[in-house]
N, C-alpha and C positions, 0 to 999 in steps of 0.2 A: 608474535609478523615475525617474516624471512625477513633478512635486509631486502633481500631483491624484490619481494615482492612491496618494503613499505618504499623505498628508491622508484617504485614504480608508482605508486598514490600521492608521491609526490611532487615527481613530474609530472602531473597530471592535475598539482596544485596550484604549481608554476604557471601551466600554460593558462590557467584559470584566474590566477593574478594578472597577466603581458592581458590576458581579455578582459578583466575587469577595468582595469589599470586606461586602457582606449575605453572603456566605454562609458568612464568617467569623471570621463572630461565634454564628450559634444555638445553642445547643445540644447538636443531635446533632451536630455537626459540628466540635466542641471536645474531648465524649467518646471520640472516634473515633480516638485519636492517628494512624493513619498515612497516613488522609484531608484529618487537620489537618497538617498534614506537605507533604504535597501543594500540599493547599492554598497555605498561607504563603506556600512556594519559589515561587509560584506571582503570587501578593499582589505580592510584591518586585520582581518580576520586570517585571511591569504597571507598579507604579506610577512605575519609573526611564526605564519609557515611554513612562508622559505625564507625567510632569516635564518631557519633552523637547519630546513632543508642545505642549504649553505653551511653554517656551522658543521652538521654535520657532517659534508664531502669534505670537509679541514680533516676534522677527529677521523677520516676513514686514509685521507692519505699517510698521515703521520702514524698509521698502523702500523700501514704497509714500510714506510720508513725504519720504524723497529725492530720491524719480523726482519728487516731485512740486515738490519744491525746483530738481535741475537743470531740467524744461520750463519754468518757471514765472517762475526769479530773474535776476535781470539782473548781478546783482552776483560778479563775477569771482572775489572772493573767497571768497562762499560756496557757490557752483561748485567750487570746488577741496578748501573742505571736508569737502561733499555728496560729492564724487567719492574723495576715501578715505574715506569714512564708507561707501562702498556698495561696497565694496572686500573693507571690514573685516565688512558686513554680507552677502555670500553667502559671504564663506572661514570663513563661524561658520554658516551654512541648510549649507554644503556638509558639515560636520563637520558636523555637528545628524541629515546623511540615510545615513551612514555610519554614526553609532549607530549608529539608530531603526533600519534596515536588519540590521545584525547582534543587534539587543536580537529584532527581530521575529521572525526566522528562526532566534535559538537557544530561545527561544519554541515555535515550529511545532513546531522539530524534538523536547523534548524531553514537552512537551503535548499537539501536532501537534489536530485532530480530531479527534472522542468518534469518529469508526470507526478511525483510525489508533490507538486506544489499545485497540483490541480483539484479543483473542485472533483463530483464524484457523481457517478449513475451506480446505486446498489439492487442488487436484484435478489428475491428471496423465496424460495421453490420445495414449496412439499417435496419431500423424494417418497422412504416406502414406511407405509405402516397407515394408513387411510387418512383417516379423520387425529390418531392424533399426530402426526405429523405437519397437516394441518393449522391444527391449537401450538406446534411448538414452534410455524413459522410467526402465529401474532405472538409468544412468548421473545423470542429472538425478538421483531420487531420492538416491542418494549423493550428491552436490554440497550438496542443501538440507537430510539431515538433517548435515553432517558442519559445515554452518550454522548449524545448529538449536544442535548440540553447543558449537559457540561464543558462542552468545549466553548463552549456559541455559538456552533455552526444552525445550518435552519434547512430546514425540510419541504420539499412536498413530495404526497403521493400520486404517479404521471401514472401510475395503473394496478387498480385492483382485484382478484377475484380470489372472490369469496368458498372457503370449503364446504362440505354437505351439512355438517351440522352447526361449527362455529370456525373461527380461524377463517387464513388462505391456502390458498394453492399455489399464488401467485400474488408476490407483491412489491412494483419497482418502485425507492424512493432516491429522488433530485436535492441533491447535497450542496448546500455549497457554503464557506465560511472563511476568511480571509488568509486563516492557517493552512498551513497543506495536510490536507486531509487525505488525496490518495495517499501519499506519504506514513502514516498513518493504517486504516483498512485498509489498503490490501494484502497484508496478509490474512482478512477474514472470510478472504475467497479458498471456497471447497466446500464440502461435505459436512457436516453439525448434527454429532451421533445424541439424542436422549434418554437415559434411560431411566424407566420413572414408570409408578403403576395406575395407569389410567383412569379418570374416576367414570370408567363404563364398564372397570374389573372389576366383576362384585368377591376373588376371591381373592384378592389383593397379587396377584401376579406383576415380575414388574419386566414389562414389554421394553423394544428398543425398536425406536423411530428413527430416521432421517433428515434434513433438510437440503439445502443446496443458498451457500451464496455466496458472491461476485458482483465485486466492484472494478469499476468501468473508471479510468478517468474519464473524465467530459473532454471532449474536440471541437476545435473552430471548421468551421468548415473552410480556413483557409489548411488545416489538416486535415481533411478527409472530403475529397470532391466528388459530392454524390449529386448524377450524373442522375434527372426531374426521370427523362426516360428509358434509365431501369429499375424507375422506382412502378409499382402494381399498387396505386388508392382504391379501397375498399370504407365504406362508410355503414355503420350499422348503429342501432337503438346501444343508447347505454343500458348493462344493467345493474349498475352499480346502483350506491343512493345518490340523492339530489332530488327528490322529489316529479314530481310529474312532470314534467318540462322532458325529463331523461327519457322519457318512454314513448315523449310524443312526436319528439326532431332524430334525426340521424346526426347526430354529433359527434358518437365512437366512430373516432380513427382506425382501420390496418391498414399499414406498410409494412410491402415485400423488397425485397436487394431481387430484383433476379437475378443474378452477376451469383448472387456468394447464400442467395433462399433463405437471408436471414429473416422475420417476420416480427413487428413493434405493434403491442396494441396502445393506442391511451384510451382511457372514458374515461376522465376525473372532471374536464372543462364543460363548460356548459357548452362554450364554443367551437362546431367544427374546427376554426381558426388555427385556434390554443392548441386542441386536439394532437393537430397535423406538427406541429413547432416542435412539442414535446416532443415526438415519435420519432423526427427528427432526430432531435439529440439522442435520442436513446438509442435510434440507428448506429447515427455518424460514430457514437463508442465502442458500442457494437463491430463493425466493419472496422473500426482503424484499432483496436482485440483484435480480429481474427490475424489481420494483417501485421501487426507487433508477432504474434505467436510463428507466423512462415518465416516471418525474418528469422527469428531465433531459431528454428527450428534446420533451416538453411547451415547457419553458422557452425552446425552441435553445439549450439549453452545446450546442457542437458537441465531442463524444467517441465515439472511439473503441470496436465492441465488447469486450469480456472476452478472450472466446476464440470465437474464425473456425471452421474448419470439419476446419482441421488444413495445409490448401493447402498446398507449399513455397511458393508467390508473395504469401503474407498474410502477414509473417513480423515478427516487435521486434527475434528476434538471432538473430547464426549462429555455429557455432561450426565451426570450421574447424583438425580436424587438423594438415592435412598443409600449414600456415603457423604452427602455432600460434598459432594466434588465436584470439580474440572478439570479432564486434561488435555493440555494437548500436546501432543503427537511427534509432530513435526523437530520439538525441545525436549520432549518426554517429559513435561512439566505440569505438577498440577498445584491446583491452590484451592482451599478446604477454609473455604468460605460461599456456598454457587448462591445460596440466596442473593449477595453480595456483586456478584458478579451480576448474577440474570436485574440485579438493578442500576446497573451501568458502570459497573466501579471497575471497567476490560481494559484500564492504560497500564495495571503494572505487566499483564501477559503478552503488550504488545510492545514495553518497552524492551523484556526479552529476547520478544522475537526478532526485536528488531538488535541491539546488543550481538546475538545469534546472527542474524548476517551480513553483520558488521567484520564479524571474526570470519 
């Protein structure tokens, strides 16, 4: 890590420390034991970072002083002492840099950004590959739900559209838990490509299909204010499972946000009111994500789009069944245990993506 980059990060940590110091003494925080414990833990971590930062600045001042002696002093003995001192200072700086980086990284891991701590909406859609893509949506759904179980997260299906033969054309999940869900799952957004021999393939040829995954942070109504007059609401009979009831009543809901033209459907609940609430939640997350991307484009931050068209040429990850390999193309990392990966053991890849992002 470059010194200027580290100093910037340390400055941010110091600012966070000062803000946390003010928050932690507020009566409403002290009275809420859960919030207080979280903030106290954060405060103690940031305190260590700030201590290292102050020491780092002292060492940089000392380095300037010895450099001045080495450049301007003519006394040989003095220069030798300065050289010895410089070596010690550089060792100290290197040690502080490593400690600071580890603390900053662990702090990000535990607390993350505000979005990182949020629950999420997960959307899976079939792309190129027809029925095989729909089957792969089902496989990836199984992979994620097994990962959710290992992580202690709970999910509900908001919307599901079955494929032609088996699998899903589209499925949307509402995912909640105590830990930073978005901070882990945000790396899953993009196109996932599969290479395998379909069950319907008589000549044993490997086919390539693709699906898209979108992970959206869930937002509250105070974060995204939706004007109800901007929403067009349609109701229809559910086509999903649920017995005779769903075919007799128009409980399914379709919402269209007129300004952004975003459309959301929900039909998993028997109550139209509950379907409306879930659809609003998804709509809010999609609008939030749209606005977030617009802001990033305005300040010229280079960023790939969350979800492309599902075209097999635009991919973030490939699942190659004949070679028992899953490859993430963003970090050029392959794991040769596809069966384990598809059984929800995806944390290793996520950790590598986190490490890459922080570096």
